[in-house]
C-alpha positions in Angstrom: 62.2 34.3 120.9 65.7 33.3 119.7 65.6 29.9 121.3 62.2 29.4 119.2 64.1 30.2 116.1 66.7 27.9 116.7 64.3 24.8 117.3 61.6 25.6 114.8 62.4 24.2 111.2 61.9 26.6 108.3 58.9 24.6 106.7 56.7 25.4 109.9 55.2 28.7 111.0 55.1 27.9 114.5 56.1 25.4 117.3 52.6 24.1 117.8 52.5 23.2 113.9 55.7 21.5 114.2 54.7 19.6 116.9 51.7 18.3 115.3 53.4 17.4 112.4 56.0 15.4 114.3 53.0 13.8 116.0 51.3 12.8 113.2 54.7 11.3 111.4 55.2 9.1 114.4 51.8 8.1 114.8 52.0 7.0 111.0 55.1 5.1 111.6 53.6 3.4 114.8 50.4 2.5 112.4 53.0 0.6 110.4 54.4 -1.1 113.1 51.0 -2.2 114.6 50.4 -3.7 111.1 53.8 -5.5 111.2 53.3 -6.8 114.8 49.6 -7.5 114.0 50.4 -10.1 111.3 52.8 -12.0 113.7 49.9 -11.9 116.5 47.2 -13.2 114.0 49.4 -16.0 112.8 50.4 -16.8 116.0 46.5 -16.9 117.3 45.7 -18.8 114.1 48.6 -21.7 114.9 47.6 -21.7 118.6 44.1 -22.6 117.9 45.1 -24.9 115.0 47.7 -26.9 117.6 46.6 -26.0 121.0 48.1 -29.1 122.6 51.5 -28.9 121.0 51.6 -24.9 121.8 50.8 -25.6 125.5 53.3 -28.2 125.8 55.9 -25.9 124.3 54.9 -22.8 126.4 55.5 -24.7 129.3 59.2 -24.7 128.5 59.4 -21.1 128.4 60.9 -19.1 131.7 58.1 -17.8 133.6 60.4 -16.3 135.9 62.5 -14.6 133.3 59.1 -13.0 131.3 57.7 -12.1 134.5 60.8 -9.8 135.6 60.8 -8.4 132.1 57.3 -7.5 132.4 58.0 -5.5 135.7 60.9 -4.0 134.0 59.5 -2.7 130.9 56.2 -1.4 133.0 58.7 0.3 135.6 60.5 1.8 132.4 56.9 3.2 131.0 56.5 5.0 134.4 60.0 6.4 134.3 59.5 7.5 130.6 56.3 9.2 131.4 57.9 11.1 134.2 60.8 12.2 131.8 58.0 13.8 129.4 56.4 15.4 132.5 59.8 16.7 133.5 60.8 18.1 130.0 57.2 19.8 129.9 58.0 21.7 133.1 61.8 22.7 132.2 63.1 20.4 135.1 66.3 19.4 133.2 67.8 17.7 136.1 64.7 15.5 136.5 64.5 14.7 132.8 68.0 13.5 132.1 67.7 11.2 135.4 64.5 9.6 134.4 65.9 9.0 130.8 69.1 7.3 132.0 66.7 5.2 134.4 64.8 4.4 131.5 67.8 3.4 129.5 69.1 1.3 132.4 65.6 -0.5 132.7 65.8 -1.1 128.7 69.4 -2.6 129.3 68.5 -4.8 132.3 65.5 -6.1 129.7 67.8 -7.4 127.1 70.1 -8.9 129.9 67.5 -10.9 131.1 66.0 -11.5 127.6 69.7 -12.9 126.9 69.8 -15.0 130.0 66.7 -16.6 128.7 67.9 -17.1 125.1 70.9 -18.8 126.6 68.9 -21.3 128.7 66.7 -22.2 125.6 70.0 -22.9 123.6 71.5 -25.0 126.5 68.3 -26.9 126.6 68.0 -27.5 122.8 64.9 -25.7 122.4 66.1 -23.7 119.2 64.4 -24.6 116.3 66.7 -27.0 114.0 68.3 -30.3 113.6 69.0 -30.8 117.5 65.8 -29.4 118.7 64.7 -31.0 121.9 60.9 -31.5 121.4 61.2 -33.1 117.9 59.2 -36.2 118.8 56.2 -33.7 119.7 54.8 -32.5 116.3 54.0 -28.8 115.9 56.2 -27.7 119.1 58.8 -26.3 116.9 56.7 -24.2 115.4 55.8 -22.6 118.7 59.3 -21.8 119.2 59.9 -20.4 115.6 57.3 -18.0 116.5 58.6 -17.4 120.0 62.2 -16.5 118.8 60.8 -14.2 115.7 58.5 -12.3 117.9 60.6 -11.6 120.8 63.7 -11.3 118.7 62.0 -8.4 116.7 60.7 -6.8 120.1 64.3 -6.9 121.4 65.5 -5.3 118.1 62.9 -2.5 118.9 64.3 -2.2 122.7 67.7 -1.8 121.2 66.5 1.1 118.8 64.9 2.7 121.6 67.9 2.6 123.8 69.6 4.4 120.7 67.0 6.8 120.6 66.9 7.6 124.1 70.5 8.0 124.7 70.6 10.7 122.0 67.7 12.3 123.8 69.5 12.1 127.1 72.6 13.7 125.3 70.6 16.6 123.9 68.9 16.8 127.3 72.3 17.1 129.0 73.0 20.3 126.6 70.0 21.8 128.0 68.1 21.7 124.7 64.5 20.8 126.1 62.3 23.2 128.0 58.3 24.0 128.6 58.5 25.6 125.3 59.9 22.9 123.2 60.2 19.2 124.1 58.7 17.4 121.1 61.8 15.0 120.6 61.2 13.8 124.1 57.6 13.3 123.9 58.0 11.4 120.5 60.6 9.4 122.0 58.0 8.5 124.7 55.4 7.4 122.4 57.8 5.1 120.6 58.9 3.5 123.9 55.4 3.2 125.2 54.4 1.1 121.8 57.3 -1.0 122.7 56.2 -1.7 126.0 52.6 -2.5 125.0 53.8 -5.0 122.2 55.5 -6.9 125.4 52.3 -6.6 127.5 50.6 -8.9 124.5 53.7 -11.1 124.0 53.8 -12.0 127.7 50.4 -13.7 128.1 50.5 -15.1 124.7 54.0 -16.8 125.2 54.2 -17.5 128.9 50.8 -17.7 130.3 48.0 -19.3 128.3 47.5 -22.8 129.1 50.5 -23.2 130.7 49.1 -25.7 133.4 46.9 -27.6 131.0 
């Protein structure tokens, strides 16, 4: 009973009420994120349909191997995050911490691969600007403007996720979570799954569509 009083905020009557409020708050936040990314996706689709040949040409210069590796990394991280939430629900603290650390390592691996991909684009002069390598092919630069904007914002969300999961892992190491109270773990999991889902849409749009046309 003392543990419940410790984790129960004064504005709530029960842990269940606190949990539902946290869930509602996070889903509201994710709704604003969906609107944010939705605008970028809509703009991308409009321009892709307006300049199909230019976007197909530009997309062939993205690194399919790096994109595929990062897709595999994030899908695996979704699994480890789900396992972390399940461990928290069963008060398996060691397993929870292990899965959280694995998820953090996978997220860091994603950023490393993305960094290698960005380095390759810089080396090949595929960054929009005065020295853009495909300047002779109209509208290909527009593709890379959208590419760097969308993947860059996604990478920022991954970095934020690493910070959140690091805090949750620290709390887990202090045995702060149990079957009775694991709301922060579940909320972090929802955020991380959102980050993964965004990439699931980015991957085909930027790497796969019309690649061999």
